[in-house]
C-alpha positions as CSV (number, residue, x, y, z in Angstrom):
1,M,-34.9,4.8,-1.3
2,G,-31.8,5.5,-3.4
3,Y,-28.3,5.4,-1.9
4,L,-24.8,6.7,-2.4
5,F,-21.7,4.7,-3.2
6,T,-18.1,5.9,-3.4
7,S,-14.9,4.6,-5.0
8,E,-11.4,6.1,-5.0
9,S,-8.3,5.8,-7.2
10,V,-4.7,7.0,-7.0
11,S,-2.3,8.1,-9.7
12,E,0.8,6.4,-10.9
13,G,2.8,9.0,-8.9
14,H,1.2,8.0,-5.6
15,P,3.9,6.5,-3.4
16,D,2.2,3.1,-3.0
17,K,1.7,2.9,-6.8
18,V,5.3,3.8,-7.4
19,A,6.2,0.8,-5.3
20,D,3.8,-1.4,-7.2
21,Q,5.1,-0.3,-10.5
22,I,8.7,-1.0,-9.5
23,S,7.8,-4.5,-8.2
24,D,5.9,-5.4,-11.4
25,A,8.7,-4.0,-13.6
26,L,11.0,-6.5,-11.9
27,I,8.5,-9.3,-12.5
28,D,8.3,-8.4,-16.2
29,N,12.1,-8.4,-16.6
30,F,12.5,-11.7,-14.9
31,L,9.8,-13.3,-17.0
32,A,11.1,-11.8,-20.2
33,F,14.5,-13.6,-19.8
34,D,13.2,-16.6,-17.9
35,P,9.5,-17.4,-18.1
36,N,9.8,-20.0,-15.4
37,S,11.0,-17.4,-12.8
38,K,9.5,-17.6,-9.4
39,V,9.4,-14.1,-7.9
40,A,7.9,-12.4,-4.9
41,C,9.4,-8.9,-4.5
42,E,8.3,-6.0,-2.4
43,T,9.4,-2.3,-2.8
44,L,9.5,0.5,-0.2
45,V,9.9,4.1,-1.4
46,T,10.6,7.1,0.8
47,T,12.5,10.4,0.7
48,G,15.4,9.8,-1.7
49,Q,15.4,6.1,-1.1
50,V,14.1,2.8,-2.6
51,V,14.4,-0.5,-0.9
52,L,13.9,-3.8,-2.8
53,A,13.3,-7.0,-1.0
54,G,11.9,-10.4,-1.7
55,E,12.5,-13.9,-2.9
56,V,13.5,-15.0,-6.5
57,K,14.3,-18.3,-8.3
58,S,15.4,-17.4,-11.8
59,K,18.1,-17.9,-14.4
60,A,17.9,-14.3,-15.4
61,Y,20.4,-11.7,-14.1
62,L,19.1,-8.2,-13.9
63,D,20.2,-4.7,-13.1
64,V,17.4,-4.2,-10.6
65,Q,18.6,-0.7,-9.7
66,E,18.4,0.6,-13.3
67,I,15.0,-1.1,-13.7
68,A,13.7,0.8,-10.7
69,R,15.2,4.1,-11.9
70,E,13.6,3.7,-15.3
71,V,10.2,3.2,-13.7
72,I,10.6,6.3,-11.5
73,R,11.8,8.3,-14.5
74,R,8.7,7.2,-16.6
75,I,6.3,8.2,-13.8
76,G,7.7,11.7,-13.8
77,Y,9.9,12.0,-10.7
78,T,12.7,13.7,-12.5
79,K,13.3,17.0,-10.6
80,S,15.4,17.4,-7.4
81,E,12.8,19.6,-5.8
82,Y,10.5,16.5,-5.5
83,M,13.0,15.1,-3.0
84,F,12.6,11.8,-4.8
85,E,14.3,11.7,-8.2
86,A,15.1,8.9,-10.6
87,N,18.8,9.5,-11.1
88,S,19.8,10.5,-7.6
89,C,17.7,8.3,-5.2
90,G,19.5,5.6,-3.3
91,I,18.5,2.0,-4.2
92,L,19.1,-0.9,-1.8
93,S,18.5,-4.4,-3.0
94,A,17.8,-7.2,-0.4
95,I,16.4,-9.7,-2.9
96,H,17.5,-13.3,-2.1
97,E,16.7,-16.9,-3.3
98,Q,13.2,-18.3,-2.9
99,S,12.7,-20.8,0.0
100,S,13.0,-24.4,-1.2
101,D,10.3,-25.3,1.3
102,I,7.8,-23.2,-0.5
103,N,9.0,-24.2,-4.0
104,Q,8.5,-27.9,-3.3
105,G,4.8,-27.3,-2.9
106,V,4.5,-25.5,-6.3
107,D,6.8,-27.4,-8.7
108,R,5.7,-30.9,-9.8
109,K,7.0,-33.5,-12.2
110,K,3.8,-33.1,-14.2
111,K,3.2,-29.4,-14.9
112,E,-0.6,-30.1,-14.8
113,E,-0.2,-30.9,-11.1
114,Q,1.4,-27.6,-10.2
115,G,0.3,-26.7,-6.7
116,A,-1.1,-23.3,-5.5
117,G,1.7,-21.0,-4.4
118,D,-0.2,-20.1,-1.2
119,Q,-3.5,-20.7,0.6
120,G,-6.2,-18.2,0.5
121,M,-9.4,-17.0,-1.2
122,M,-9.7,-14.8,-4.3
123,F,-12.7,-12.9,-5.6
124,G,-13.8,-11.8,-9.1
125,Y,-16.7,-9.4,-9.8
126,A,-18.6,-8.0,-12.7
127,T,-21.6,-5.8,-13.3
128,N,-23.5,-4.8,-16.4
129,E,-23.6,-1.1,-15.4
130,T,-20.7,-0.2,-17.6
131,D,-19.4,-1.4,-21.0
132,N,-16.3,-2.9,-19.4
133,Y,-18.4,-4.7,-16.7
134,M,-16.8,-2.6,-13.9
135,P,-18.4,-0.5,-11.2
136,L,-19.0,2.9,-12.6
137,A,-17.7,4.9,-9.6
138,L,-14.3,3.2,-9.8
139,D,-14.2,3.5,-13.6
140,L,-14.8,7.2,-13.4
141,A,-12.2,7.6,-10.5
142,H,-9.6,5.9,-12.7
143,G,-10.6,8.0,-15.7
144,I,-10.1,11.3,-13.9
145,L,-6.6,10.4,-12.9
146,I,-5.7,9.0,-16.3
147,E,-6.7,12.3,-17.9
148,L,-4.9,14.3,-15.1
149,A,-1.7,12.4,-15.9
150,A,-2.2,13.1,-19.6
151,L,-2.6,16.9,-18.9
152,R,0.6,16.7,-16.8
153,R,2.6,15.1,-19.5
154,E,1.2,17.5,-22.2
155,N,2.2,20.4,-20.0
156,K,0.2,22.9,-22.1
157,Q,-3.2,23.6,-20.5
158,I,-2.1,23.0,-16.9
159,K,1.7,23.5,-16.3
160,Y,2.0,23.1,-12.5
161,L,1.1,19.5,-12.0
162,R,3.3,17.0,-10.1
163,P,3.0,13.2,-10.3
164,D,1.1,12.4,-7.0
165,A,-2.7,12.6,-7.0
166,K,-5.9,10.9,-5.7
167,S,-9.5,11.0,-6.9
168,Q,-12.9,9.9,-5.5
169,V,-16.3,9.6,-7.0
170,T,-19.6,9.3,-5.2
171,L,-22.6,8.1,-7.3
172,E,-26.3,8.3,-6.4
173,Y,-28.1,5.0,-7.3
174,S,-31.9,4.5,-7.7
175,D,-33.9,1.9,-5.8
176,D,-33.3,-0.5,-8.6
177,N,-29.5,-0.1,-8.5
178,V,-29.1,2.2,-11.5
179,P,-26.6,5.1,-11.3
180,V,-28.7,8.3,-11.7
181,R,-26.1,11.1,-11.0
182,I,-22.7,12.0,-9.7
183,D,-23.1,13.4,-6.2
184,A,-19.5,14.3,-5.5
185,I,-16.0,14.4,-7.0
186,V,-12.8,14.7,-4.9
187,V,-9.5,15.4,-6.6
188,S,-6.3,16.1,-4.7
189,T,-3.3,16.8,-6.9
190,Q,0.3,17.6,-6.1
191,H,1.5,20.9,-7.6
192,D,4.4,23.3,-7.9
193,D,4.8,25.9,-5.2
194,F,2.9,29.2,-5.7
195,D,3.5,32.6,-4.1
196,S,-0.2,33.0,-3.0
197,E,-2.0,30.0,-1.5
198,P,-5.5,31.4,-1.9
199,K,-4.9,32.2,-5.6
200,M,-3.2,28.8,-6.1
201,L,-6.2,26.9,-4.7
202,A,-8.7,29.0,-6.7
203,K,-6.7,28.4,-9.9
204,I,-6.4,24.6,-9.3
205,K,-10.1,24.2,-8.6
206,K,-11.0,26.2,-11.7
207,D,-8.6,24.2,-13.9
208,I,-9.9,20.9,-12.6
209,I,-13.5,21.8,-13.2
210,D,-13.1,23.7,-16.5
211,I,-10.3,21.7,-18.1
212,L,-10.1,18.2,-16.6
213,I,-13.7,17.3,-16.1
214,P,-14.8,18.1,-19.7
215,R,-12.1,15.8,-21.0
216,V,-13.3,13.1,-18.7
217,K,-16.9,13.6,-19.9
218,K,-15.7,13.3,-23.5
219,K,-14.1,9.9,-22.7
220,Y,-17.4,8.7,-21.1
221,P,-20.2,9.9,-23.5
222,K,-22.5,7.2,-22.3
223,Y,-22.4,8.7,-18.8
224,A,-22.3,12.4,-19.7
225,H,-25.8,12.8,-18.4
226,L,-24.6,11.9,-14.9
227,F,-22.5,15.0,-14.8
228,N,-24.5,18.1,-13.7
229,N,-24.1,21.5,-12.1
230,K,-25.0,20.2,-8.7
231,I,-21.9,18.0,-8.2
232,N,-20.1,18.7,-4.9
233,Y,-16.4,19.3,-5.9
234,H,-13.7,19.0,-3.3
235,I,-10.5,20.0,-5.0
236,N,-7.3,19.8,-2.9
237,P,-9.6,20.1,0.2
238,T,-6.7,20.2,2.7
239,G,-5.1,23.2,0.8
240,K,-1.5,23.3,-0.3
241,F,-0.2,20.0,-1.7
242,V,3.5,20.7,-2.7
243,I,5.1,18.0,-0.6
244,G,4.0,14.6,-2.1
245,G,5.0,11.4,-3.6
246,P,7.5,9.2,-1.6
247,H,8.8,12.4,0.1
248,G,5.3,13.1,1.5
249,D,4.4,9.5,2.4
250,T,6.3,6.2,2.4
251,G,5.1,3.9,-0.3
252,L,4.8,0.1,-0.1
253,T,3.9,-2.6,-2.6
254,G,0.4,-4.0,-2.2
255,R,-1.3,-1.3,-0.2
256,K,-3.9,-0.3,-2.8
257,I,-5.8,-3.6,-3.3
258,I,-9.2,-2.0,-3.5
259,V,-8.1,0.5,-6.1
260,D,-6.6,-2.4,-8.0
261,T,-9.8,-4.4,-8.1
262,Y,-13.4,-3.2,-7.8
263,G,-13.4,0.0,-5.7
264,G,-15.2,-1.6,-2.7
265,K,-17.9,-3.5,-4.7
266,G,-18.0,-7.2,-4.4
267,A,-15.3,-8.5,-2.0
268,H,-11.5,-9.0,-1.7
269,G,-9.5,-11.9,-0.3
270,G,-6.8,-9.6,1.1
271,G,-3.9,-10.7,-1.1
272,A,-2.1,-8.1,-3.2
273,F,-1.1,-8.6,-6.8
274,S,2.0,-6.6,-7.7
275,G,5.4,-8.2,-7.3
276,K,4.1,-11.7,-7.5
277,D,4.7,-14.2,-10.4
278,P,1.6,-16.1,-11.6
279,S,2.3,-19.2,-9.4
280,K,1.0,-17.1,-6.6
281,V,-2.8,-17.6,-6.8
282,D,-3.4,-14.3,-5.0
283,R,-2.8,-12.8,-8.4
284,S,-3.5,-15.5,-11.0
285,A,-6.8,-16.8,-9.5
286,A,-8.0,-13.2,-8.9
287,Y,-7.6,-12.7,-12.7
288,A,-9.3,-16.0,-13.4
289,T,-12.3,-15.2,-11.2
290,R,-12.7,-11.8,-12.9
291,H,-12.7,-13.6,-16.2
292,I,-15.4,-16.0,-15.0
293,A,-17.5,-13.1,-13.6
294,K,-17.2,-11.0,-16.8
295,N,-18.1,-13.9,-19.1
296,L,-21.1,-14.9,-16.9
297,V,-22.6,-11.4,-17.0
298,A,-21.8,-11.0,-20.8
299,A,-23.5,-14.3,-21.5
300,G,-26.7,-13.3,-19.7
301,V,-26.5,-15.6,-16.8
302,C,-26.9,-12.6,-14.4
303,S,-26.6,-8.8,-14.2
304,E,-24.1,-8.8,-11.4
305,V,-22.0,-11.5,-9.9
306,L,-19.3,-12.2,-7.3
307,V,-17.1,-15.3,-7.8
308,Q,-14.9,-16.8,-5.0
309,V,-12.3,-19.5,-5.3
310,S,-10.1,-20.8,-2.5
311,Y,-6.9,-22.9,-2.4
312,A,-4.6,-24.8,-0.1
313,I,-0.8,-24.3,-0.6
314,G,0.7,-26.9,-2.7
315,V,-2.6,-28.4,-3.9
316,A,-3.7,-28.0,-7.5
317,Q,-7.5,-28.4,-7.2
318,P,-9.3,-25.4,-5.6
319,M,-11.1,-26.0,-2.3
320,G,-14.3,-24.8,-4.0
321,I,-16.0,-22.1,-6.0
322,F,-18.7,-19.8,-4.6
323,I,-21.1,-17.7,-6.7
324,D,-23.3,-14.8,-5.5
325,T,-25.6,-13.3,-8.2
326,Y,-27.1,-10.8,-5.8
327,G,-30.6,-12.0,-6.9
328,T,-29.9,-11.0,-10.5
329,A,-29.8,-14.5,-12.0
330,K,-31.6,-14.8,-15.3
331,V,-31.5,-18.6,-15.3
332,K,-33.8,-20.7,-13.2
333,M,-31.0,-22.0,-10.9
334,T,-29.7,-21.4,-7.4
335,D,-26.3,-19.7,-7.0
336,G,-25.0,-23.1,-5.8
337,Q,-26.2,-24.8,-9.1
338,I,-24.6,-22.0,-11.1
339,A,-21.3,-22.6,-9.2
340,K,-21.4,-26.3,-10.1
341,I,-21.7,-25.5,-13.8
342,V,-19.0,-22.9,-13.5
343,E,-16.7,-25.6,-12.1
344,S,-17.3,-27.7,-15.2
345,V,-16.6,-24.9,-17.7
346,F,-13.5,-23.2,-16.1
347,D,-10.4,-25.2,-15.1
348,M,-9.2,-23.4,-12.0
349,R,-6.0,-25.4,-11.4
350,P,-3.0,-23.0,-11.3
351,Y,-1.2,-24.4,-14.3
352,F,-4.2,-24.1,-16.5
353,I,-4.9,-20.6,-15.3
354,E,-1.3,-19.7,-16.3
355,Q,-1.8,-21.2,-19.7
356,R,-5.2,-19.8,-20.4
357,F,-4.2,-16.2,-19.7
358,K,-0.5,-16.4,-20.9
359,L,0.6,-15.3,-17.5
360,R,4.2,-16.2,-17.9
361,T,4.8,-13.4,-20.3
362,P,5.9,-9.9,-19.2
363,M,2.5,-8.3,-19.0
364,Y,2.4,-6.9,-15.5
365,S,3.8,-3.3,-15.6
366,E,0.6,-2.0,-17.2
367,T,-1.5,-3.5,-14.4
368,A,0.3,-1.6,-11.6
369,A,-1.5,1.7,-12.0
370,Y,-5.2,2.5,-12.7
371,G,-6.5,-1.0,-11.9
372,H,-5.9,-4.6,-12.9
373,M,-9.5,-5.1,-14.0
374,G,-11.7,-3.5,-16.7
375,R,-8.7,-2.6,-18.8
376,K,-8.2,-3.0,-22.6
377,N,-7.1,-6.4,-24.0
378,E,-4.4,-5.5,-26.6
379,I,-1.1,-6.7,-28.0
380,V,1.9,-4.4,-27.5
381,T,5.6,-4.6,-28.3
382,K,8.1,-4.4,-25.4
383,T,11.9,-4.3,-25.3
384,F,13.9,-5.5,-22.3
385,K,17.7,-5.1,-21.7
386,T,20.2,-7.2,-19.8
387,P,23.1,-5.7,-17.7
388,D,25.6,-6.6,-20.5
389,G,23.7,-4.5,-23.1
390,K,21.8,-7.2,-24.9
391,S,18.1,-6.5,-25.7
392,K,15.1,-8.6,-26.3
393,T,12.0,-7.4,-28.1
394,M,8.7,-9.3,-27.9
395,K,5.0,-8.9,-28.5
396,V,3.0,-9.2,-25.3
397,E,-0.8,-9.6,-24.9
398,L,-2.1,-7.5,-22.1
399,F,-5.1,-8.0,-19.8
400,T,-6.0,-11.4,-21.2
401,W,-8.5,-12.0,-18.4
402,E,-10.7,-9.3,-19.8
403,K,-11.5,-11.3,-22.9
404,L,-15.0,-12.4,-23.5
405,D,-13.8,-15.7,-25.1
406,Y,-15.9,-18.0,-22.9
407,V,-19.3,-16.4,-23.6
408,S,-20.3,-19.1,-26.1
409,K,-19.2,-21.9,-23.8
410,V,-21.1,-20.3,-20.9
411,K,-24.3,-19.9,-23.0
412,S,-24.0,-23.6,-24.1
413,A,-23.5,-24.8,-20.5
414,F,-26.5,-22.8,-19.2
415,K,-28.6,-23.5,-22.4
416,I,-28.9,-19.8,-23.1
417,K,-29.9,-19.0,-26.7
C-alpha cells in the first residue's frame, strides 16, 4: 500500500531564519578578514530588537550591528509597520572571547591533528528521486518559497506580500517508494492589511494557486506530472496573517534544523549549523556526510543512503562511520562492509574536511535560508567592509559539499564499471 510523506520549509523572512542569516553573516565577515577565526554566535530577534551573543576568537574587528542591519534590510524588513525594521531596531551585542578550555582541544601544533570542536553525531542523506539527490517533498517546499520571495521582490503580479512565510508539501508514494502525486500543499504567507478579510483570503488563495504554483511547476518540469487538480490546497488556513516576522514570533538561531537538512528523511544528530565556524563538526561533518551520501548514490552504490559519523571533543579521528542503504545497495556487500570502504575513501578528520570543502572561506550566508543541502555549487564574488571603511572583494565557492567529485574514486573502490 502506498503512503504519504510531508516536508516543510520556511522563508528567509521567518524569524528563526532571520536569526540564522544574521549569525552566518557574522561568520562570513569574521572569516573574510581572518580565516582562522573561531566563532559560535547566536542571534535572538523579537519586536524591534536583536540580541547577539556567543564566543569568538579572531583578529578581525567588525561592526556587528551594521552587519545585522544589512541582513535585515536585504531580507525585506524595511517598513516601520512590520514592527521590526532594519534601520530602527535595537541591537545588543553580548559577544565575548572563546573559552580557552574549549580551544585547547581544537588547536594543535600539527594542523592535521586538529581535534573535533565538540562531541556528537552527524548525518548525511541522499536519494536518487531527484536530480539534486534530495527528498522531493522538501525540494518542492523550498521551491515554493523561493518563488514566493521572487514574486515579493518583483512586486508586480502580487503586491501585498510581506517577508514571513511557510510552506509544506505532502507527497503520495507508491509501494516501491516512487512519488506518484502531490496530495497537499500548505502555504502561509504574511501580507499587508486588507479592509475585508474574506475578500483578502480569497484573493491570496487565488494568487497562490494561479500565479505562484505555475511558476513552481515551470521550475520543476520533470515533476510537472505530479501536480494535478486534486491537490488539497491550504492557503493561510488560520486566516489573517498581517502580524509576522520577529514581531509575531521570537526567532532564534538553530531552530530549523530539519528544514536545513532533509525535511524529515534520513536522520539528524541534533546540532544546528548557522553561527558556527567549521571547526564545529556539527556543521562541517554534516556537510561531509552529505558529500559522501551524494557521491555514493551518484556512483551507483545504492539508490538511497544514510551516513552517520561521530566524534569525541578534541579528538581528530571519528569514533566511527555507519551506513544504512535501506536495502537499496547495488553492490554485493553488507552496509557494514560498505562503511569500511567509505572510511578508506573519505578522510573524516576535521582538518581534512575543512580543506576538502574550503570551509574557511566566507560561504555561509547563502546556506542560512532554503536549506544547506541540494543547493547549486557555484563561484560568486563577495565584498566585505571593515568599520574603518576598507573593503575586501573575493571570489567564493559555494556549496562545495554538493560536488560529485568523488564518483570516480567511489566507483574504483567498489569496483563499479
